[in-house]
C-alpha positions as a printed Julia matrix, in Angstrom:
509×3 Matrix{Float64}:
 -21.92    5.62    5.53
 -19.89    9.05    4.86
 -16.73    7.47    5.21
 -17.75    4.65    2.8
 -18.76    7.45    0.59
 -15.14    9.21    0.89
 -13.25    6.66    0.24
 -14.77    5.92   -2.83
 -14.83    9.17   -4.0
 -11.16    9.0    -3.67
 -10.42    6.24   -4.98
 -12.31    7.19   -8.29
  -9.87   10.48   -8.03
  -7.25    8.79   -7.97
  -8.19    6.56  -11.11
  -8.71    9.59  -12.9
  -5.39   11.35  -11.92
  -3.5     8.21  -13.59
  -1.8     9.44  -16.4
  -2.1     7.64  -19.44
  -0.51    4.11  -20.09
   0.09    0.74  -20.96
  -1.84   -0.8   -17.76
   0.06   -3.99  -17.08
   3.43   -5.5   -18.14
   2.05   -7.93  -20.54
   4.27   -6.44  -23.41
   6.82   -7.17  -21.02
   5.18  -10.53  -19.51
   6.22   -9.3   -16.69
   3.35   -9.94  -13.74
   3.87   -6.88  -11.01
   2.99   -8.34   -7.74
   2.58   -6.33   -4.4
   2.17   -7.31   -0.45
   2.52   -5.35    2.71
   4.31   -8.15    4.59
   7.43   -7.89    3.63
   9.35  -11.64    3.85
  12.55  -11.86    6.04
  13.53  -15.43    4.64
  12.08  -16.59    1.84
  12.73  -20.26    2.9
   9.39  -21.31    4.03
  10.44  -23.64    6.98
  12.06  -19.77    8.36
   8.86  -17.64    8.44
   5.36  -18.54    9.48
   4.15  -15.95    7.04
   1.34  -16.84    4.34
   2.97  -14.34    2.11
   6.28  -16.4     2.47
   4.16  -19.62    1.74
   2.48  -18.22   -1.26
   6.19  -17.22   -2.43
   7.64  -20.78   -1.57
   5.34  -22.21   -3.83
   6.22  -20.63   -6.73
   9.82  -21.65   -6.77
   9.65  -24.94   -5.07
   7.81  -28.36   -5.24
   7.01  -30.97   -2.39
   6.99  -34.24   -2.73
   3.06  -34.65   -3.41
   0.73  -32.46   -4.69
  -3.14  -31.2    -3.61
  -5.49  -30.39   -5.68
  -6.5   -26.74   -5.1
  -9.97  -27.55   -6.57
 -10.39  -30.68   -4.98
  -8.05  -31.72   -2.18
  -6.81  -34.71   -3.51
  -3.02  -35.62   -2.72
  -1.44  -36.17   -6.56
   2.01  -37.16   -7.37
   5.18  -34.62   -7.44
   8.55  -34.96   -6.66
   7.35  -38.63   -5.29
   5.93  -40.83   -8.29
   4.08  -42.95   -5.48
   3.8   -44.0    -1.64
   2.62  -46.15    0.92
   2.18  -46.24    4.59
   3.58  -49.66    6.46
   2.26  -50.43    9.77
   5.44  -49.82   11.89
   4.57  -46.21   11.33
   6.68  -45.42    8.36
   6.17  -43.93    4.7
   7.59  -45.19    1.46
   8.25  -42.7    -1.11
   9.26  -43.2    -4.75
  11.4   -40.34   -5.74
  10.76  -39.17   -9.18
  13.74  -38.98  -11.58
  14.83  -36.41  -14.22
  13.46  -33.73  -12.12
  16.09  -30.52  -12.2
  17.11  -28.11   -9.53
  17.46  -24.26  -10.45
  21.31  -24.87  -10.69
  21.11  -27.45  -13.03
  21.87  -30.24  -10.53
  19.66  -33.57  -10.28
  16.83  -34.44   -7.54
  17.77  -37.61   -5.72
  16.87  -39.2    -2.52
  19.86  -37.71   -0.51
  18.16  -34.37   -0.82
  14.95  -35.5     0.04
  16.06  -37.25    3.24
  18.54  -34.05    4.19
  15.61  -31.87    3.71
  13.0   -33.8     5.94
  15.75  -34.3     8.73
  16.85  -30.53    8.93
  13.16  -29.98    9.25
  12.8   -32.26   11.9
  15.8   -31.32   13.89
  14.98  -28.97   16.8
  18.12  -27.84   15.93
  17.11  -26.39   13.06
  14.45  -23.85   14.56
  11.98  -23.94   12.34
   9.75  -21.54   12.62
   6.82  -23.79   12.79
   8.19  -27.1    14.36
   4.6   -28.75   14.8
   4.76  -28.74   10.87
   6.94  -31.41   11.39
   6.83  -33.03   15.03
   5.14  -35.98   14.1
   8.73  -37.05   11.98
  11.16  -39.32   13.36
  13.43  -39.25   11.11
  14.48  -40.08    6.8
  16.35  -42.27    5.78
  17.68  -43.62    1.97
  16.52  -46.95    1.03
  17.91  -45.96   -2.83
  18.88  -44.0    -4.86
  15.22  -42.46   -5.78
  13.47  -44.2    -3.0
  13.08  -42.53    0.96
  11.36  -43.82    3.88
  10.49  -41.54    6.36
   9.87  -43.03    9.82
   6.9   -41.43   12.0
   7.03  -40.82   16.01
   3.09  -41.65   15.83
   0.43  -42.54   13.19
   0.05  -39.46   11.5
  -3.32  -39.28    9.17
  -2.42  -36.07    7.93
   1.12  -36.55    6.81
   0.29  -35.98    3.36
  -0.97  -33.11    3.77
   1.72  -31.48    5.49
   4.31  -33.42    2.75
   1.61  -31.29    0.02
   1.96  -27.64    1.64
   4.97  -26.92    4.36
   7.42  -29.61    3.23
   9.57  -28.38   -0.21
  12.73  -29.94   -0.8
  16.01  -27.99   -0.76
  19.43  -28.87   -3.11
  21.47  -30.75   -0.32
  25.03  -30.1    -2.17
  24.33  -26.44   -2.34
  22.28  -25.61    0.91
  25.71  -27.41    2.89
  28.09  -25.24    0.47
  26.44  -21.82    1.03
  24.77  -22.62    4.5
  21.22  -21.8     6.13
  22.23  -17.74    5.41
  23.61  -17.89    2.43
  20.67  -20.1     1.34
  18.17  -17.7     2.57
  19.78  -15.0     0.64
  19.9   -17.28   -3.07
  17.98  -19.75   -2.42
  17.46  -22.73   -4.68
  14.55  -24.66   -5.38
  13.14  -27.17   -8.11
   9.56  -25.52   -8.67
   8.21  -23.87  -11.87
  10.16  -20.45  -11.19
  13.17  -19.64  -10.5
  14.17  -16.66   -8.09
  16.9   -14.51   -9.65
  16.61  -11.25   -7.4
  16.0   -11.68   -3.74
  16.42   -8.28   -1.73
  15.29   -9.86    1.55
  12.13   -7.54    2.95
  12.07   -5.21   -0.11
  11.44   -7.2    -3.91
  12.04  -11.24   -5.37
  12.08  -11.6    -8.81
  10.89  -14.87  -10.09
  11.77  -16.15  -13.78
  10.28  -19.26  -15.49
  12.29  -22.52  -15.44
  12.67  -23.8   -18.76
  14.34  -27.35  -17.69
  10.94  -27.48  -15.03
  10.11  -31.23  -15.35
   7.61  -32.21  -17.43
   4.04  -33.62  -16.17
   3.93  -31.59  -13.1
   0.66  -30.65  -11.86
   1.48  -27.29  -11.73
   2.26  -26.96  -15.4
   4.94  -24.8   -16.8
   3.97  -21.19  -16.53
   2.5   -18.65  -18.84
   4.06  -15.99  -18.01
   7.5   -15.73  -17.49
   8.73  -12.87  -15.01
   7.25  -12.0   -11.61
   8.47   -9.24  -10.03
   6.94   -9.1    -6.52
   7.61   -5.79   -4.34
   6.85   -5.1    -0.42
   5.16   -2.23    0.38
   4.74   -0.68    4.34
   0.93   -0.42    4.05
  -3.0    -1.3     1.93
  -3.1     2.52    1.38
   0.27    2.58   -0.77
  -0.68   -1.12   -2.26
  -3.93    0.37   -3.74
  -2.32    4.03   -5.15
   0.4     1.72   -6.81
  -2.62   -0.7    -7.92
  -4.33    2.72   -9.88
  -1.46    4.12  -10.6
  -1.05    1.1   -13.05
   2.77    0.38  -11.16
   1.56   -2.89  -10.22
  -0.83   -5.73  -11.58
  -1.91   -7.67   -8.6
  -2.63   -7.2    -4.62
  -5.21   -8.77   -2.4
  -6.72   -8.16    1.12
  -7.7    -4.71    0.26
 -10.55   -3.23    2.5
 -13.97   -4.96    1.35
 -15.49   -1.12    1.07
 -12.48   -0.56   -1.79
 -13.73   -3.54   -3.9
 -17.05   -1.55   -5.49
 -14.51    1.3    -6.39
 -11.84   -0.93   -7.9
 -14.37   -2.71  -10.05
 -15.6     0.5   -11.44
 -11.69    1.42  -12.81
 -12.42    0.2   -16.37
  -8.73   -1.45  -16.35
  -9.28   -3.2   -13.01
 -11.38   -6.28  -11.19
 -11.36   -7.26   -7.98
 -13.16  -11.13   -6.48
 -13.89  -12.68   -3.32
 -13.1   -15.7    -2.16
 -13.74  -16.91    1.53
 -10.28  -19.01    3.13
  -9.26  -21.19    5.92
  -7.51  -18.26    7.81
  -9.29  -17.47   11.02
  -8.76  -13.91   12.55
  -8.38  -14.46   16.34
  -7.72  -12.61   19.64
  -5.34  -14.14   21.9
  -5.48  -13.12   25.26
  -2.49  -13.79   28.13
  -4.32  -16.29   30.25
  -0.62  -17.38   31.43
   0.1   -14.12   32.29
   3.52  -14.44   30.06
   3.33  -10.94   29.69
   3.07   -9.94   33.53
   1.87  -12.53   35.82
  -1.39  -11.79   37.34
  -2.82   -9.32   34.89
  -6.0    -9.03   34.55
  -6.3   -11.57   31.79
  -5.13  -14.6    34.41
  -9.2   -13.82   35.74
 -11.42  -16.67   34.06
 -14.06  -14.29   34.55
 -12.38  -11.59   32.78
 -12.0   -13.47   29.74
 -15.41  -14.42   29.45
 -16.45  -10.99   29.69
 -13.9   -10.41   26.9
 -15.73  -13.08   25.03
 -18.92  -11.97   25.75
 -18.04   -8.02   24.51
 -16.95   -8.54   21.55
 -20.1    -8.95   18.49
 -18.03  -11.21   16.08
 -21.24  -11.87   14.03
 -21.61   -8.21   12.93
 -17.79   -8.22   12.56
 -17.96  -10.7     9.83
 -21.31   -9.44    8.24
 -20.07   -5.61    8.29
 -16.52   -5.16    8.16
 -15.38   -8.69    6.89
 -18.82   -9.28    4.63
 -18.51  -11.5     1.58
 -19.81  -14.52    3.52
 -17.77  -14.53    6.41
 -18.29  -17.05    9.45
 -17.87  -16.64   12.87
 -16.31  -20.02   14.34
 -17.77  -21.74   16.7
 -15.15  -24.0    17.88
 -11.46  -22.18   17.69
 -10.79  -23.48   14.57
 -11.84  -23.6    10.68
 -15.55  -25.01   10.7
 -14.25  -28.02    7.88
 -11.09  -29.07    9.58
 -10.82  -32.62   11.19
 -11.74  -32.49   15.55
 -13.41  -28.67   14.96
 -16.33  -29.54   17.01
 -18.52  -27.07   17.09
 -20.86  -29.2    19.27
 -18.52  -29.36   22.22
 -17.85  -25.79   22.06
 -18.8   -23.67   25.08
 -21.15  -20.91   23.43
 -20.52  -16.95   24.26
 -23.2   -14.74   22.6
 -22.7   -11.18   22.43
 -24.09   -9.62   25.68
 -22.45   -6.5    27.02
 -24.4    -6.35   29.99
 -22.73   -9.74   31.01
 -19.77   -9.03   30.29
 -19.89   -5.59   32.2
 -21.39   -8.05   35.02
 -18.41  -10.47   35.11
 -15.73   -7.98   35.1
 -17.31   -6.56   38.36
 -17.46  -10.01   39.54
 -13.92  -10.28   38.9
 -13.12   -7.31   40.95
 -12.62   -4.9    37.63
 -15.88   -3.2    38.07
 -13.96    0.11   36.52
 -12.26   -1.63   34.05
  -8.98   -1.67   33.41
  -5.9    -0.59   30.7
  -4.19   -3.17   28.51
  -2.46   -3.29   25.36
  -3.98   -4.52   21.91
  -1.03   -5.96   19.77
  -1.5    -6.4    16.05
   0.14   -6.92   12.78
  -3.5    -6.96   11.1
  -3.36   -4.45    7.98
  -6.94   -3.78    7.77
  -6.69   -1.58   10.91
 -10.65   -1.33   11.08
 -11.25   -4.58   12.39
  -9.0    -3.95   15.29
 -10.31   -0.7    16.12
 -13.97   -2.52   16.15
 -12.64   -4.79   18.48
 -10.79   -1.88   20.37
 -14.49    0.22   20.21
 -16.46   -3.24   21.87
 -13.53   -3.7    24.42
 -13.8    -0.13   25.22
 -18.16   -0.37   25.88
 -17.81   -2.15   28.43
 -14.93   -0.77   30.45
 -11.72   -2.83   28.89
  -9.37    0.47   28.01
  -7.24   -1.18   24.98
  -4.52    0.68   23.38
  -3.4    -0.15   20.37
  -0.31   -1.27   19.24
   0.29   -1.62   15.24
   3.48   -3.13   14.22
   4.78   -4.75   10.74
   3.88   -8.54   10.53
   7.34   -9.62   11.62
   8.12   -7.6    14.59
   4.66   -8.37   15.92
   4.73  -12.02   15.8
   8.47  -11.6    17.44
   7.29   -9.95   20.25
   3.91  -12.2    20.62
   6.35  -14.88   20.59
   8.76  -13.59   23.07
   5.7   -13.81   25.35
   5.16  -10.31   25.54
   1.83   -9.5    23.8
  -1.32   -8.97   26.48
  -4.39   -8.79   23.74
  -2.76  -10.21   20.31
  -5.01   -9.67   17.35
  -4.05  -11.76   14.71
  -5.04  -14.61   12.09
  -3.94  -18.42   11.08
  -4.22  -20.01    8.35
  -3.17  -23.4     9.49
  -1.17  -23.75    6.02
  -4.26  -24.76    4.85
  -4.25  -27.83    6.0
  -7.9   -29.15    6.33
  -7.09  -30.94    9.99
  -6.85  -28.94   13.58
  -3.52  -31.03   13.34
  -2.09  -27.58   12.07
  -3.63  -25.1    14.59
  -4.17  -26.85   18.11
  -0.57  -27.53   18.64
   0.37  -23.86   17.17
  -1.98  -22.4    20.0
  -2.1   -24.79   22.66
   0.98  -27.17   22.21
   3.26  -27.52   24.9
   6.01  -24.99   25.1
   4.55  -23.58   21.48
   5.53  -19.77   20.75
   2.12  -18.58   20.47
   0.39  -20.62   23.7
  -0.57  -17.75   25.9
  -2.26  -20.35   27.86
  -0.05  -22.88   29.21
  -3.24  -25.31   30.55
  -1.29  -28.84   31.19
  -4.35  -30.4    30.7
  -4.92  -28.81   27.59
  -2.08  -29.39   25.74
  -2.1   -33.6    26.88
  -5.44  -33.51   25.16
  -3.66  -31.7    21.99
  -1.08  -34.38   21.78
  -3.44  -37.16   22.2
  -5.31  -35.73   19.19
  -2.17  -36.26   17.32
  -0.9   -39.68   18.52
  -2.9   -41.59   17.28
  -4.73  -42.62   13.87
  -7.77  -43.96   15.09
 -10.48  -41.12   14.01
 -12.83  -41.55   17.34
  -9.85  -41.45   19.37
  -8.84  -38.55   17.58
 -12.04  -37.16   17.6
 -12.71  -37.36   21.3
  -9.4   -35.87   22.13
  -9.98  -33.02   20.37
 -13.59  -32.47   21.03
 -12.7   -32.87   25.04
 -10.06  -30.17   23.82
 -12.38  -28.05   22.2
 -14.64  -27.76   25.31
 -11.79  -27.12   27.52
 -10.56  -24.32   25.45
 -14.1   -22.46   25.21
 -14.93  -23.15   28.69
 -11.81  -21.2    30.05
 -11.98  -18.67   27.27
  -8.54  -18.62   26.16
  -8.46  -17.79   22.44
 -10.92  -16.47   20.77
 -11.76  -17.03   16.91
 -13.42  -14.02   15.51
 -14.26  -14.64   11.77
 -13.2   -16.51    8.94
 -11.26  -14.73    6.23
 -12.66  -13.56    2.89
  -9.65  -12.85    0.65
 -10.44   -9.82   -1.38
  -7.96   -9.75   -4.45
  -7.67   -7.13   -6.97
  -5.88   -6.81  -10.44
  -5.46   -6.26  -14.08
  -8.27   -7.12  -16.06
  -5.51   -8.55  -18.71
  -4.83  -10.98  -16.37
  -6.67  -14.49  -15.87
  -6.59  -15.22  -12.17
  -8.36  -17.92  -10.58
  -8.52  -18.22   -6.39
  -8.6   -21.18   -4.2
 -10.29  -21.71   -1.13
  -6.96  -22.53    0.44
  -5.6   -18.97    0.11
  -2.71  -20.03   -1.69
  -2.65  -17.68   -5.08
  -1.26  -19.95   -7.83
   0.72  -17.23  -10.36
   2.07  -20.12  -12.27
  -1.45  -20.85  -13.33
  -2.0   -17.24  -14.39
  -1.84  -15.98  -17.85
  -2.35  -13.04  -19.81
  -5.33  -12.44  -21.86
């Protein structure tokens, strides 16, 4: 309680100390936005960060559009589509769409982009998003056929959320590195400045195609800056040097709402906070985490419900299965339950030969440091002495992908795809970077669930996978995220449950 009072007092003092000036840049028609996780490559195909996804959706369009309120799939760069029995998907490409360089979108751009994404040599950041694609081929100047390796019920969701279309001629001319530096899309905003890892400036694209479900943006300019931490973000907001931030600490919400020119709102998302446990011994063969009883002790040691209720707040839930509850295949009934029981955790550690506990590294990039500190404290209480290694997002992800993480506190939003095919292959798929279980039986079940369009067969495979995941205590789902947004009261901004801020919908009041 003292900490909360102190933080509130600091925020209140900071707000009073700000020199009077016009808040927000409404007069300049510029929305100033800040994120803490600098995006090293704004091309969505080559980063797995949520911020990269957000920025890409402002500047690129997809073949289809998923309504953020209803999740209904609607036409976008493709005007219609049809699935065929031979595992192919035929799409008609919209005519008259312009890229930001003035070139016209055709089937060639679509085929080029999809084949690039599906090609293992491209080394996209999340290959499981495109592993269902065999190849794309041109069937006319404005028609394309996507051949699938297997039936993929969630194909349209992947096309809507993670498959932006690039201009073939321009990208071939400048190459992947040149494209990352000066990207071109066909979305509502064009990128006019891109200083990688520092700032990105978007301007409204006046030749954006009419009738888009995104609509023509009301605000002319978006100025995105990356700052090192949440404290800097809040300071910048209070000092009226930015107009929009998110994922602030929950205990800052009341103080921000008491500031006359600001407001804070909350929205649960599909993102899950998790603790990855090196069961496979990737970081060090034979480390304590390879012992099943040690992993089960960890699952019993952490009071996830209290974390959700007291730290995350705002309606955060504890997922019973290691996936978001609404996702197809997320069978909570199949999951083995691990109630909070520190006494049992200590007993399991003793049975595993670690009665005196052990030392371990806890890697994280999670900006709200109190969450990782809570995990550390719960583990410490049963004898596991976890030393926190707090890193920036991109370096932490790279370290984990190299197999160097022992315990790893991260989060996964499934690219907002409402199907476990967007999470299971990432965390448990064969040779996946984030797979710290390396369990062949589990890998097969995950693959089986993704290799059929029969709902019953998919559910059977995924339910068996959930049972095995939890029996072996591999990957611990901690809580659902409840995003906290803070922004100027002069801004009309709507939140959505898919954790995708849509600045092209924003307006000045």
